[in-house]
N, C-alpha and C positions, 0 to 999 in steps of 0.2 A: 435270548440270554436266560440260563438257568443257574441261579446262585451266582457263583462267580465264574461259571463256565459258559461255553457257547455250544449249542447243538446245531449242526448243519444237516439238512437232508440232501443228498447227492443222488444225482441220476446215475443209471448203470449205462456204460458205454460198450457198444458192439465193435469189436476190433477185426471181424472177418474181412478178408479180402483187402487188407490195409497193410502196407509193408512194415516190417519189423521196426526198421529205422524211424518211420514216421511216428509209429505208435510210441516209441521210446521218447523222441523229441516232444511229443504231444504231452506225455505223462509229466516230464520234467517241467515243462512250461505250465501246466495245470496246478501241479504242487505248488510251484513259485507263486503263481497268481493266487491261490488259495490261502497261503500263509501271509501274502501282503494283506488279503481282504480280512483276515482274522486280526492282524495287527490293526488294520484301520477301525475295525469295530471296537476294539479295546480303547483305541484313542478317542474315538467319537463319544462312547458311552461312558467310559470311566468307571471306577469302582468306589461308589459313594456310600457303601455299607460301613458304618462306624462300629467299632466293637464296644462292647457294654461298658467298658471302663471309662469311656468318654463321657458317660452320662453324669459322672462326679465333677466334671469341670464345666463351667458355664461361661460362655463369650458375652461380652458387652451387648445388651439388648436381648439376650435369650430368655432370661426370666421373665421379662415383661411380655414377650410374646407367648411364652408358656402359660403365663397368668391369663392373657387375653383368650387364648384357645380355650382353656378350662371354664371361662366365664361364658364364652359362646356356647361350649358343650352343655354347660348347665342350662343355659337359656333353651337350647335345642331340646333337652330333655323334658323341660317344663312345657315347652310348646307342644311336644308330641303327646305329653300326657293330657294337656287340655284338649287337643284335638281328639284323642280317643275317647275322652269323657263326653265331648259333644256328639261324637258318633253314637255312643251308647244312648244318649238322650234322644238323638233324632231317631233311632231304631225303635225306641219305646214310643214315641210320638206316632211313627208311622204304623206302629202295630195296630193302631185303632182303625186303620183302613181295612182291617179284616172284616169289620162290619159292613163294608160296602162290597167286598169281594170274596169273602171267606164262605166256607161250607164245612160240614161235618163237625169233628171235635175241635178243629182250630177256631170255628165260628162260635161254637157253644163256649169254648174257653174265654174268648174276648167278652161275649155277652155277660158271662159270669162276672168277670173282672169288672165292667163297667157298673153292673148293678150293685156289685159290692162297694164300689167307690161311691156309688149314689146312696148308700145306707142301707141296702137290702142284707139280710142275713140268708145266706145260701144253705141250703140242705139237698144232698144228692137224692135222687129218686130210688125207687127199689131197682135191685139188678134186673137187667134185661129190659129196662125202660128207657126211652129217650128223654123223658121229661126230667125236670128237677123242681124243687119247691123252694120258694124264697118267702121271706117275711119282712114286712115293712109296717112299723108302728103297730105291731100285733096282728095285722092282717096276713093271712096265708095266701100266696099266690102260686098256683101250679103253672109252670112255663114250659112250653114246647118251642124249640129253635129249630128253623129250617133254612137250609141254603138251596136254592133251586134255580134251574136255568130257565125256567118259566115262571109263571104266576103260581101264586098258592092255589090249593084245590079244596074242595069241600071236605074231602077225606083228611085233610090236615086239621081241620077244626074238629071233625068227628073223633080223631085220635085224641086230641087235647080233651074233649068232653069225656072220653073214656077214662083218661087219667084224672080229671076233675071228680067224676063219680067214684073212682076208686079211692080217693083221698077222703072223700066225704064218708064212705063206708067204712073205712079203717079208723078214722079219727073222730068222726061224728061232727067235724067241723067243715062247713061249705066253704071251699077256698074261691078266690077268683081265678079264672082261666085266662092266661094270656099267651097268644100266639104271635112270636116274634120271627119274621120271615125276611130273609134276604132275596128277593125274587130278582129273575133275570141277572143272576150274580155274574155270569160270563159276559154281560153287555156292559160298556162303559156307563157310568151313571147318568151322563148327560144324554145318552141315546136310549134311555128306558122309557119309552112313550106309552106303554101299556100299563093299566093299573096292576098293582101287586095282588089285589084281591078281587077276583071277578064277581060280577053281579050275583051269580048263582049261590055262591057260599055266604053272602052277607046275611040274607034272612035266617039262615041256620044259626050263624053266630049270635045274631041278635036274640033269637029265641033262647038260646043256652045261656045268655048272659056273658059271652065271651069278648074279650078285647083283641082286636086284630091290629097289629103295628109292624112296621118295617124296621129293619136294622139301621136304615138311614134316619128314621125318625127317632131312635134310640140314641144315635150319635148327636142329632140336633139337641135332644133333651139334655144329653149329658154336657154338651157344649155350653148350653144356656145355663145350666147349674154351674159349671166351672165359672162362667163369667159373672154370674150373680147367685151365689150360694143361698141367699135369702129366699129365692124362689123354688127352691128344691120341693119342699113339702107340697106346694100348690101344684107343681107340675106333676109329681108322681101320683098325687091324689087324682089328677085328672085321668090318668091311665086307670086307676083302680075303679073309677066311677064310669068309665066308658063301656058301653054296650055296643058292640059292632066295630066299624073300622075307627081307628084313633084319628081325629081331624088334626090339622096344623103340623107344627114341627117340620118345617121345611129345612132340610140340611144345607142348602145352597147358601144361606146367610152366613154359614160358618166355614165355608170353603173358598180358597183362592183358586181360580181356574187359570191354568198356564195357556194363554191364548195361542202361543207358538205351537202347541202340541195337540190343540183340541179344535175340531173343525166348527163345533157350535158352541157360542159363548155362553149360552144359558144352561142352566141345569133343570131337568124335568124333576117334578115331584113324584115320589115313588109310592104314594098312596092311592 
C-alpha cells in the first residue's frame, strides 16, 4: 500500500509458441483475477486515514486517551533525559580508567585532571618538553608522565632529572621531581606481575631525590582522598617526602573485579 493506492510488481510472460486463442483467454482470466485481488486488498485493509478536520471532534473516551498518551510521553522524555545524564556521569567516572590503560596526551590529561582535583596548581612546561610543573602548598613539583608497554627505565628518571635541573637553573627554586608511570599499559591490571620500576633505576632516583610512582597508585591516592578528604594533605605530603619508589597505595582496594570476565580474582600491585 502506498498512500491510498496499491503498487503491484508483476512478472513478464513469454507468449512464444502459444496459440493466440490461449493467450487471449489467459489474459482475460488474469486481468479478472487481478481486479478481484485488488478489491480483496481494499476490503481487508480498508482506508483508515482520517481527514484533518476530524481532529476538531472528540468521541467519548478520546480526550482521556489523549491525555494518558501525553502523560506517558512526558514520562518517557524524562526517563530518556535521566538515562542520558547517567550515561554522561558513567562516561566521566570511566575516564579515570585512563590512569590504568592510557598513554601519551590522554594519560597526561587525566593525570593533570586528578592532580588538579587533589589541589595541585598546574603550570605547563616549556614548549617542546614533556614535563609540566605543579605546585602544592607552595612546593614546586616537576612532573613527568609516561605510558609504557613495559617497565619504566633509568632514562625516564634521567629525563626527569634534566627537567628538575632546568627548573632550578631558571627559577632558583629546587623543585621535587615526580615520575608518574603507567607501566605495562597494554597488559590487564591483574596480570601485571613485574615491577613498574626495575632495580637498576631505583638507586639513581634515590640519589637524585626523585619520587617514582605508578598511575595506579595515583588512582588509589585519589580514591582515598575522595573517600576521606581530611587525609589529603597527609597523603600528598608523603609523595613530596618520598625519595625513590613510593610505597603503599594499592589500587585493588578501590576496584571491584568482575569475576565473570577476569581469570584471576586478585589484583597485582604495580609498584
